[in-house]
Each structure stands twice: as C-alpha cells, then as structure tokens.
C-alpha positions in Angstrom: 4.8 -13.9 -15.3 1.8 -13.1 -13.0 -1.4 -12.1 -14.5 -1.3 -8.7 -16.3 -2.3 -5.6 -13.8 -0.9 -2.1 -14.9 1.8 -1.5 -17.5 2.4 1.8 -15.8 3.0 0.4 -12.5 7.0 1.2 -12.7 6.7 2.8 -15.9 7.9 6.5 -17.0 5.7 8.0 -19.7 8.1 9.5 -22.7 6.5 12.5 -24.7 8.0 13.3 -28.3 10.6 10.4 -28.2 11.8 9.0 -31.7 11.5 5.3 -31.8 14.7 5.3 -33.1 17.5 3.9 -30.8 20.1 6.5 -29.8 23.6 5.2 -29.1 24.2 5.2 -25.5 27.8 6.9 -24.3 29.2 6.2 -20.7 27.1 8.5 -18.8 24.1 6.9 -20.4 25.2 3.4 -19.5 26.1 4.3 -16.1 22.2 5.6 -15.8 20.9 2.4 -17.0 23.2 0.1 -14.9 21.2 -1.4 -11.9 17.7 -0.6 -13.4 18.0 -3.4 -16.5 18.5 -6.8 -17.2 18.5 -9.6 -19.9 14.5 -10.2 -21.0 13.4 -12.1 -23.6 14.0 -11.0 -27.2 16.9 -8.4 -25.7 20.5 -8.8 -26.6 23.0 -8.5 -24.2 24.8 -5.9 -26.3 21.6 -3.9 -26.6 20.9 -3.8 -22.4 24.9 -3.6 -21.7 23.6 -4.9 -18.0 23.5 -7.8 -15.9 21.4 -6.5 -12.9 18.3 -8.3 -12.5 16.6 -5.9 -10.5 14.2 -4.6 -13.3 13.2 -8.1 -14.4 12.4 -9.4 -11.1 10.4 -6.1 -10.0 8.4 -6.8 -13.3 7.8 -10.3 -12.7 7.1 -9.8 -9.0 4.2 -7.2 -9.8 3.1 -8.8 -13.2 4.1 -5.8 -15.3 4.6 -7.1 -18.7 6.3 -4.1 -20.0 8.3 -0.6 -18.9 9.1 2.3 -20.5 12.2 4.0 -19.2 13.3 7.6 -20.3 16.1 9.4 -19.1 16.3 13.3 -19.2 19.6 15.3 -18.5 19.3 19.4 -18.5 16.0 19.4 -19.4 16.4 17.1 -22.5 15.8 13.5 -23.5 19.0 11.9 -23.8 17.5 8.5 -24.5 14.4 6.2 -24.2 14.3 2.3 -23.7 11.5 -0.1 -23.4 11.6 -3.9 -22.1 9.0 -6.6 -22.3 6.0 -7.5 -24.2 3.2 -5.0 -24.6 0.8 -7.9 -23.6 2.1 -10.9 -21.3 2.5 -13.8 -23.5 2.1 -11.9 -26.7 5.9 -11.8 -27.9 5.4 -8.5 -29.3 8.3 -6.6 -27.8 7.2 -3.3 -26.3 9.4 0.0 -27.8 9.4 3.4 -26.9 6.2 4.3 -28.9 3.9 1.7 -26.8 1.4 3.7 -25.1 1.0 3.3 -21.3 -2.1 4.3 -18.8 -0.8 7.7 -17.6 -2.7 6.4 -13.9 -1.0 8.3 -11.5 1.3 10.3 -13.4 -1.4 12.6 -14.0 -1.6 13.7 -10.4 1.4 15.7 -11.0 -0.1 17.2 -13.9 -3.4 18.2 -12.2 -1.4 19.9 -9.3 0.2 21.9 -11.6 -3.0 23.3 -13.3 -4.3 23.5 -9.6 -1.6 25.9 -8.6 -1.5 27.9 -11.7 -5.2 28.7 -11.2 -4.3 29.7 -7.8 -1.5 32.1 -9.2 -4.5 33.9 -11.2 -6.4 34.1 -8.1 -9.0 31.8 -9.5 -8.9 29.3 -6.3 -7.6 29.6 -3.0 -5.3 26.7 -1.4 -6.8 26.8 2.1 -10.4 28.1 2.0 -13.4 25.7 2.0 -13.8 23.9 -1.2 -17.5 24.0 -0.7 -17.2 27.9 -1.6 -15.7 27.0 -4.9 -17.4 23.5 -6.0 -20.7 24.5 -8.4 -21.7 21.2 -9.7 -21.1 18.5 -6.9 -21.5 18.6 -3.4 -18.7 16.7 -1.3 -20.2 14.0 1.2 -19.5 15.1 4.6 -20.0 12.4 7.2 -21.1 13.4 10.7 -18.4 15.2 12.6 -16.1 16.1 9.5 -15.1 19.4 8.9 -14.6 20.9 5.4 -11.8 20.2 3.3 -9.3 22.4 1.4 -7.5 22.0 -2.2 -3.8 22.0 -0.5 -5.4 18.9 1.8 -6.6 17.1 -1.7 -3.6 17.5 -3.4 -1.4 16.3 -0.5 -3.8 13.0 0.2 -4.7 14.5 3.8 -8.0 15.7 3.0 -9.6 12.3 4.4 -11.0 11.4 0.9 -12.1 7.9 0.0 -11.3 5.8 -3.1 -7.6 5.1 -3.0 -7.1 4.2 -6.5 -8.8 3.5 -10.0 -8.2 -0.1 -11.4 -8.6 1.4 -14.9 -10.9 0.0 -17.6 -9.7 -2.1 -20.8 -9.8 -1.2 -24.2 -13.8 -1.3 -25.5 -15.4 -1.2 -22.1 -17.6 2.0 -21.2 -15.9 4.5 -19.4 -17.7 6.4 -16.7 -17.7 10.2 -16.8 -16.4 12.4 -14.1 -19.7 12.6 -12.7 -20.4 8.8 -12.6 -17.0 8.3 -11.2 -17.5 10.5 -8.3 -21.1 9.1 -7.8 -20.0 5.7 -7.8 -22.9 4.8 -10.7 -22.4 2.3 -13.6 -20.3 2.1 -15.8 -18.1 3.2 -12.5 -16.7 0.3 -10.9 -15.5 2.1 -7.7 -17.7 3.3 -4.9 -18.6 7.1 -4.5 -16.1 9.6 -3.5 -16.6 10.7 0.2 -14.6 12.5 2.9 -14.7 9.7 5.4 -11.9 10.9 7.4 -11.3 14.1 9.2 -9.5 16.5 6.9 -5.9 17.4 7.6 -5.7 14.4 10.0 -3.4 12.0 8.5 -1.9 11.1 5.1 -4.2 8.6 3.3 -3.3 8.1 -0.7 -6.7 9.1 -2.7 -7.1 9.2 -6.1 -11.0 9.7 -5.4 -9.4 13.3 -3.6 -7.9 14.1 -7.2 -11.3 13.5 -8.8 -12.6 15.9 -6.8 -9.6 18.3 -7.9 -10.6 17.5 -11.5 -14.2 18.7 -10.8 -13.0 21.9 -9.3 -10.4 22.5 -12.2 -13.4 21.4 -14.6 -15.4 24.5 -13.6 -12.5 26.9 -13.4 -10.1 26.4 -15.9 -10.8 28.3 -19.3 -12.4 25.5 -22.0 -12.8 23.3 -19.0 -10.0 20.7 -17.5 -9.0 19.1 -20.8 -8.2 22.1 -22.6 -7.0 24.2 -19.4 -4.5 21.5 -18.8 -3.3 21.2 -22.3 -2.7 24.8 -22.6 -1.3 25.8 -19.2 0.4 22.7 -18.3 0.8 20.0 -21.4 1.9 22.6 -24.2 4.4 24.9 -22.3 6.3 21.6 -21.2 6.4 20.5 -24.8 4.4 17.4 -24.1 1.8 18.1 -26.9 
C-alpha cells in the first residue's frame, strides 16, 4: 500500500451509527455489491462481495480505511468499515473510527450560508467587501469584486485549492492565520488570483473566506451557528 494520505479521500462520515453490525438483506447486499471486496481481516461471509473495485481504489490512492454508510428513506440502514485505522497497524477500522471531515464540511458550510441568506443576513450576489469586516480580500490588479455565490460554486477565483491537514498533536492555525498564510499554517495566503465568475477552479481557500463571513454573521459565531442551524436539526449531533 502507498504511503498514507487521507483516510477521508473516499469515505462517507456516519453520524449516530451503532457499532453493532446489522444483518444485511437482499437490498443491502445489492447496494454493497460493486464497491466492496475481500480485504485483510474481513471474511467473505461478512463482505458478501467479490468485486475488487474498492480495494483497488484504496491501494491506488494510498487510503488505509474507508467507512460507508447506506441511507434509505432518510434513515441509516447499515454502516460498514474496511481496512486499517492506520496503514500497517493491523488494527481494523470500524464504524466508530473517526475520519477527517475534509471537504465534506463544504456542504455543511454552504447550508449555513444559505440559511443566513434566507434570514436576510447575507446576499448571494453582492460584493463580499460589503459584508466582510475582519478580513480584507486580496485583489490583484484588474480583478473585480467577488460574491458569495461565486465562492460557494468555486468560481470566485480564490487561491489555495485544498488543505493537506495537520497530524494529531501538531499546532493548528486559527482561521485568521490560515487566511494570512502565517505559521503554524502550512498553506499560502488566500487571495483572489483569477477573475471572479470566469471559470470553475476548486478552492478550499474560497470556503475559508465563507467561514470568515459566517463567523461574523451567524449567531454565536461559525461553530455554534452551524451546530444550531445545520447539524442539530439534521440529527448529526
């Protein structure tokens, strides 16, 4: 297996899932077919699949563990985990194993932003300079204003495609340090480096700008606002 990268690269996060392994009926097995395969430490009776697709992709991308949750009619039907909690550890992952949320958090952030728009606290299409109070977007010469719609859709021309993450025990930067690109941040400053609205360019940095915007907009700041408005109503906490 290649060196460890992100366990969350192809993982789905499962919230409020019991570690108990439920029995799979024919519909569950049909959903599982084609994405699972025989992995070390897993019996063929448990996996009920001969497809090599998942194990091949895990090996190809250096992903030691994957967690899959299957929803039907808004309810969790089953959850399964495959691989090891850490490459070479021989400790099997299970459905209570924690994964980096990574870019799955973008969907939650976008939901919080749209709620703020519904309440009239923000606008999708006005210049963000009107709303941002504690951080100035860096605009190179000739670049125009950027809107919330553009940042949410990765068309705002923002820099910093993604964040590699920080290992357990390492210092983690504040949002301000991350935006400014100063230690302990390990990524460059976030700026608008292409014409907003010009073309799609995936940007985690753009969503960091959205986080800064929501941090000053949501009641109780970003963490509390997202918990109250998105996570708790969805039954995720």
